[in-house]
N, C-alpha and C positions, 0 to 999 in steps of 0.2 A: 177792790171795791172801796176805794179810800174814802169817798165822800160819805158813804153809808156807815163805814166803820167809825170814822171820826164823829159823825153825828150821834151814833149810838153811845159811844164812849162819853161824849160831852153831856148828853142827856142824863146818863147815869150819874156822872159827877155832879151835875147841877141838882139832881133830885136828892142826893144824899145830904150834903151840907156844905157850907163854905169851907169848913175844915177839910172835907174830903177833896175839894178842889185844890187847896193849898198842898195837900199831901202828894199831888201828882208831880210837883216840882222835884222834891227829893228823890222820887223814883227815877226820873230821868238823870238827875245829877249823880245818883249812886251808880248808875250804869256807866256814866262817863268816868267816874272815879275808878271803877273796877277795870275799865279798859286802860286808863293811864297807869294803874298800878302794875299792869303786865309789862310796862316799859322797862322795869328793872330786869326782868328775864330776857327781854329783847336785847337790851344793852349787854347783858352778860354773854349772850350767844355771840353778838358781834365782837365783843372784846376778845373772847377766846378763839374766834375764827379770823381775827385781824380784819374785820369788815368795818367800813366807815359808817357813821351814824346816818349820814344823808345819802339817799338813793333817789335821785330826782325822777328817774324813769319809773321806778316802783311807785313813788308818790303820785305821779300823774295817772298811773294805772288805777291806783286806789281811789283817787278823786273821781275819775271817769266812771268807774264801776259803782261807786257810792251814789253819785248823782243819778245814774240810771235806776238804781234801786229806790231812790227817794221819790221817783215818779210814781211808784206804786202807791204812795200815800198822798200824792198831789203836791209835793214840795216843789217850789219853783227852782229851776236849775241853778240860777245865779246865787240864790239864797243857800241852796244845798252845797254848792261848790265852796262858798265862803265858810260854811259850817265845817266841812271836812278838811279844808286847808288849815283852819285854825286848830282843829284837833291834831292834825299832823305836826303843826308847829309846837304845840304843847307837848306832844309825844317826844319830839326830838329834844326839847328842852329838858325833859325828865331824863332821857338817855344821857345827855351831856352832863347832867348833874352826877349820875352814877359813874361815868367815865372819869370825872374829876376826882371823885372819892377814891376810886380804885388806883388812880395814878399816885395818890398819896399813901396808899396802903398796899395790901398783898394781892389785890385783884379780886374778882368776884368768885363766888362758889360755882360749882358745876351747874350749868343751865340746861333746861330742856331744849330739844331741837326746835329751831325757829319755824321751819316749814311744816313739819309733821305734827307738832304739839302746840306751839304758841299761836301760830297764824290762824288755825281753825277757831281757837278761842276768841281771837280778835275779830274775826269775821262774824262769829255768832253774836258777840256783843255789839258790833256795828249795826247789825240788822235789828237787834232789840232797841238800840238807841233811836233808829229811824222810826220804829213803831211807837216808841214812847213820845218822841217829839211830835208825832202826828196827833196823839191824843191831847196833848197840851200845847196849843199853838203859841203860847207865850211862856217865858221862863217864870219861875217863882221868884221869891225875894232874894236879894243878895245874901241875906243872912242864911237862907236855906242852902244856897249855893256854897257858901263858905263852910257850912257845917258838913256838907256832903263831900266836897273835894278836899281830901286830906293827904293826897300824894305829895311827898316831898320833892323839891326841885323846881317848882313853878314860881316864876317871878310874879310880882304883883301886876305888871303890865300884861303878862300872858293870861293871868286869871281874869283880868278885866276884859280882855279881848274875847275870851271864851264865853264869859257871861253875856257880853253884849251881842255876840253873834247868835246865841241862843234866844235872846230876847227879840232879835230881829228876824227870826225865821218867818218866811212868807209861804202861803199856800194858795193854789189856784181855787177860785170859787166854784168851778165845775170842770168836768172832764173835757168838754169841748174846748174851753180856753186853754187847757193844758196841751191838748193835741196841736192846736194852732200855734201856740207859743214855742213848743218844743220842736215843731216841724216833723213830727213822727207819729204815725198811727200804728199802734202795736196790736197785731191781729193774732189771737190764739187759734190754733188749728191743729188737728191731730195727725194729718198726713197719712191716715190709714183707711180712708173712706171715700174711694172713688165712686161716682164721678165728682163728688163735692170737694174732696181734699186728698191729694195723693203726693207722697214724698218720694222722690227718686233717690235711692240710697247712694248711687254713684256720684251724683252731683250735689245732693242736698237741696235741690230746688223743689218747690211746691207747685203743683198744677191742679186744676180742677175748676168747677163751676164757682165755688165760693172764693177761690183764690183770684179768679178774674173779677168777681164782684168786689172783693176787698181792694184790689188795685183801682177799680173805678171809684170806689168810695174815697180812697186816698187822693186821687186826682181831683175829685169834687172839693176836697178840703184844701188842696194845694200843698200836701205834705207827702213825706216818704212812707211807703208801706213797709213795715218791719214785722216779719212773721215769727211768732213765738210758738214753739211746739208744746202742745199739751197732750193729754190723754183722756179717754172717757172716764177712767176711775178718778182722775185728779182734776177734772174740768171745773167743778164747783169750788174746790179748794184754791185752785189757781185764780179763779175769778175773785174770790174773797181776799186773796193775798195781793190783788192788784197787778198780777203778772201781765195782763193784757187789757186793752181798752174795749175790745169786742171779740167775741168768739164767732168764727165763720167756718163751719166744718160740717154742714148738714145737720145742725143741732135741731132736735125735735122739741117742739113746744110742750112743756109739761108744767103742771101746777107746782111740783116740787122745785123745779128750776126757777119758776116765777117767784117763789118765796124768798130766794136769796139774790135774785137778779131781776133785770127787766128783759123781756123778750120782745123783739120787733114784731110788727105784723107779719103774717106768713108770706113767703114767696113761692111755696110749693106745697101742694096737698097730696098726700099719698097714704101709705099704710104698710103694715107688715104682711109678708107673704112667704111661703116656704119655697126652698130651692133644693133639689136633689139630683142625683145622677138620672139621666133620661131613662135608663133601663129599669128604674124602679119608681119613677115619678108618680105613676098611677096609684101606688100604694099609699100616697100621702096627700090625697086631694081634699082633705078636711082636717080640722083640728082634732076631731074625734079619732080619726085613723092615725094621726100623728102621736097622740098621747096614749100609747100602748106600751106594755112591758116588752122589752127587747129592742125597742127603737132607740137609736143613739142620736140625740139631738145636740149639735154642737153650737156654742154661743161664745161671743166675745164679751169680756167682763166690763162692767161699769157704766153701760149706756142703757138706752131704752130697749135694745134687743134682749138683754139679760132680764130687765124688769118685766118685759112681756112674758118671757119664758117662766120666770119664777112665779108669776101670778096665775098662769093658765096651765102649766104642765105639772101633772101629778104622778103619772105612771112611767113615762119614758125616762130613759137615762139622760141626764143633762151633763154634757162634756164641756167644761169651761176651757177655752183655748185662748191664750193671751195675745196672739199676733193676728190682728184682723187682716193684715196684708196677705197672709198665706192660708187663711182659714178655709177657703174654698178648695184648696188643693187637698185638704184632709177628706173632703167628701169625694173628690175624684179618685183618691187613692184608697177609698173604702175604709177609712179610719173613723168615719162617721156617716150616718145615713142622710142627714139633711140639716139645714139651717133655716131659721126664720129671721128675716131681716127686711129692710125697707125695699119696696118693690122697685124703686129706681135703681138700687144697687143690684138687685136680682137681674134686671134687664141688662145691665152692663156686663155682669159676670157671665150670663148666658151667651151674650154676643162674643165674649172673649174665649169662652170654653165650650166647644160644641158638645162636650160630655154632660153638661149641666142643663137642666130644664126647670122652669117654674112648674110647681105641682098644682097650681090653682089659677083660674082666670082672673080672680079678683083679689081682695085683700082681707085680712083677718080683723083689721081695726081701722080707725080713722086717725090720721096723723098729719101734723103740719110742720114744715121746716121754717126756721126763723133764725135770727141772729141774737146771741146772748150778750147782754151788756150789764155793767154795774148799775146799781139803783140810783141813777143820776138823771133827773127829768130833762134837763137841758140837752144833754148828749143824746138821750133816747129820742127826743123829739126831732133832732136833726137827722138821725138815722132813719126814722119813720118817714120823714119828708123826702129824703133821698131815695128810699126804696119805693115809695109811692110813685115818684116821677119815673124811675127806671122800669117799673112794671108797666106804666102807662105808655112809655115811648118805645117799648119793645126790646130794651136792652137785656132784660133778664131772660126773655124767651130766646133771643139770639144766642146768648151765652150757653143756655141749656142745649140748644141744637148743635152748637159748636162742639160740645162734648158728647154728642150722640145720645142725648136724653130728651124726652118730651117734656115741655114746660107745663102742659095742661093738668088740670085736676083729675084725679081718678076716684073722687068721692062716689060717683055713680057706680063704679065697679064694686066698691065696698058694699053699697046698699044692695046690689043685685046678687053678688056671689058670696062675699065674705061674711055677711051677716047670717046667711043660712048655715055656713060651717060653724060659726060661733054658737048659734042656737043649738045645733046638733051636739056640740061639746058640752054645753051647759046641761042639756038633758041627760047626757051620759053620766055626768057627775052626780046628778040628782038620783040616778038609778044605777049605782055601780054594780 
């Protein structure tokens, strides 16, 4: 959520004082200094293992990975590439300085292992540098730079290049421009929630309703669809970290998610409903009969299923099971009595497993499915326009049917059947 994060950070800086704004420069510069200071240990490892200072294949890999990470904060790829190449040039210059010193003396002291010890520190500092650069879109004064960069071995020309590339960092004004310019739409998806998102372990390929819709959105933009696996417990953190441009995985619209991101208009209306083995489904035909001592209610963590259970279940045993892909097998194998999940998922699992049955005709609540986006109005408006057109021309309905799901609303079912069960449960809690 790079635009939102940068905006918040800059507003905080502006509200403090001009001195606070100036203080952001040395923070970024200090991180750069700390990273360059590790080059003495890198050089020592290479010296003792007879390795060359320059490794062009590794350098290309680092630049490519860093440019990809810079997209999280909206940094333009060309600007990011120049930034990281200049850092690499400075790093090699510092290593060469130490090589020259050791040629004249006894060599370096024992150094930590490059791969297991030094490189993780370099990667961590690299990510902190990206975040710091995003908060401050222009460098501080040259005096601040010179005061912070104290690593020996840098020539004046390299110091100038490093300072200038920092001053010239460029950022996209909004996420839509970033997607169009980079030619890539990054879609966050869990891969554990059919029929919306399902990951095949053997091939690593995603399939599902939202995967087809994601590819359609990418075609509408004229860019490549790139899928980024996320999880329900980490969904909001990944959004805040800018790991993806949009989450498409059967995401439920909630006010909690709206506080940290934007949610598209809904493309499906449904609700939670229980599923159990058919030979005991009649025992769980209301929330009141579910919420009893001795009932084992299984739930996957981190999403709206768990939130619903934590809010409404008081007496039944709640069994948290981390793998949403195999959770229904726990019910079939009698390791749990039932699960409460979205009706569209229940319908799919009942079709796949003849041992399972929905325990109610309706739903326990009202719920909408939508796409989760960073708080970027321009990008959000584009997605809303695309979705409106796809709903109108029948694309969404056709994709639902292709995956064996009904695209229509089941709000009426909730009103007729689910609300009665909900009311029964509320009354039982009032009179325990």
